[in-house]
C-alpha positions as CSV (number, residue, x, y, z in Angstrom):
1,M,0.2,0.1,-0.2
2,T,1.4,3.4,-1.0
3,A,1.6,6.1,1.4
4,R,-0.7,8.1,-0.3
5,R,-3.4,5.4,-0.4
6,A,-2.7,4.7,3.5
7,R,-3.2,8.4,4.3
8,F,-6.1,9.2,2.3
9,G,-7.9,6.0,1.8
10,K,-11.1,5.8,-0.4
11,T,-11.1,9.6,-1.6
12,Y,-7.5,8.8,-3.3
13,D,-8.8,6.2,-5.1
14,D,-11.8,8.0,-5.9
15,L,-9.2,10.8,-7.4
16,L,-7.5,7.8,-9.7
17,A,-10.5,6.2,-10.9
18,R,-11.9,10.1,-11.9
19,L,-8.5,10.8,-13.7
20,R,-8.7,7.3,-15.5
21,L,-11.8,7.8,-16.8
22,K,-11.2,11.9,-17.9
23,Q,-8.2,10.5,-19.6
24,A,-10.0,7.6,-21.5
25,F,-12.8,9.8,-22.1
26,G,-10.3,12.8,-23.5
27,R,-9.0,10.0,-26.0
28,L,-12.4,9.7,-27.5
29,I,-13.5,13.5,-28.1
30,R,-10.4,15.5,-29.2
31,S,-11.9,18.4,-30.8
32,E,-15.4,19.9,-31.2
33,S,-16.3,18.1,-34.8
34,D,-15.6,14.8,-32.7
35,K,-18.3,12.6,-31.9
36,G,-18.2,9.4,-30.1
37,V,-19.9,6.9,-27.5
38,F,-17.9,6.1,-24.1
39,V,-19.5,3.0,-22.6
40,M,-18.8,1.6,-19.4
41,L,-19.5,-2.0,-18.7
42,D,-19.9,-2.1,-14.9
43,S,-23.3,-1.4,-13.3
44,R,-21.3,-0.8,-10.1
45,L,-19.9,2.6,-11.4
46,P,-20.8,4.8,-8.4
47,S,-22.5,8.4,-9.3
48,R,-19.5,10.3,-7.3
49,L,-17.1,9.5,-10.3
50,L,-19.6,10.8,-12.8
51,G,-17.7,14.1,-12.1
52,A,-15.2,13.0,-14.3
53,F,-16.8,13.5,-17.2
54,P,-17.5,17.4,-18.7
55,A,-20.4,19.3,-18.1
56,G,-23.3,18.7,-20.8
57,V,-22.2,14.9,-21.3
58,S,-25.1,12.7,-21.2
59,I,-24.9,9.8,-18.7
60,E,-27.3,6.6,-19.2
61,R,-27.7,3.9,-17.2
62,V,-28.9,0.7,-19.3
63,G,-28.7,-2.7,-19.7
64,L,-26.3,-4.4,-22.2
65,A,-29.1,-5.0,-24.9
66,E,-30.3,-1.5,-25.0
67,A,-26.7,-0.3,-24.9
68,I,-25.8,-2.0,-28.0
69,Q,-29.1,-1.0,-29.7
70,A,-28.6,3.0,-28.6
71,V,-24.4,2.5,-29.9
72,G,-26.0,1.1,-33.2
73,Q,-28.2,3.8,-33.7
74,F,-25.9,6.6,-32.8
75,L,-23.2,4.7,-35.2
76,G,-26.3,4.9,-38.1
77,G,-27.1,1.3,-38.5
78,P,-29.3,-1.7,-37.0
79,V,-27.5,-3.9,-34.5
80,K,-28.7,-7.5,-34.4
81,I,-28.7,-9.3,-31.1
82,T,-28.0,-12.9,-31.3
83,E,-28.2,-15.5,-28.2
84,N,-25.8,-18.6,-28.3
């Protein structure tokens, strides 16, 4: 355990998580003309970490099938979901 983690605990972990989310999102959108979809496939993402995203970013909590459909619509094509 690092000294920072021992001293600040969960606050330090949250800070690291927000920084990583912000960096990942920043790699998706680099200019005003860019568009994209950022999907987190973890239903446990705490609301306190959503501050990592810029103001005006739409956050939707949906199931996997609905997320696939929404991404397909955003990208301009239908998505066919098949179960194995």
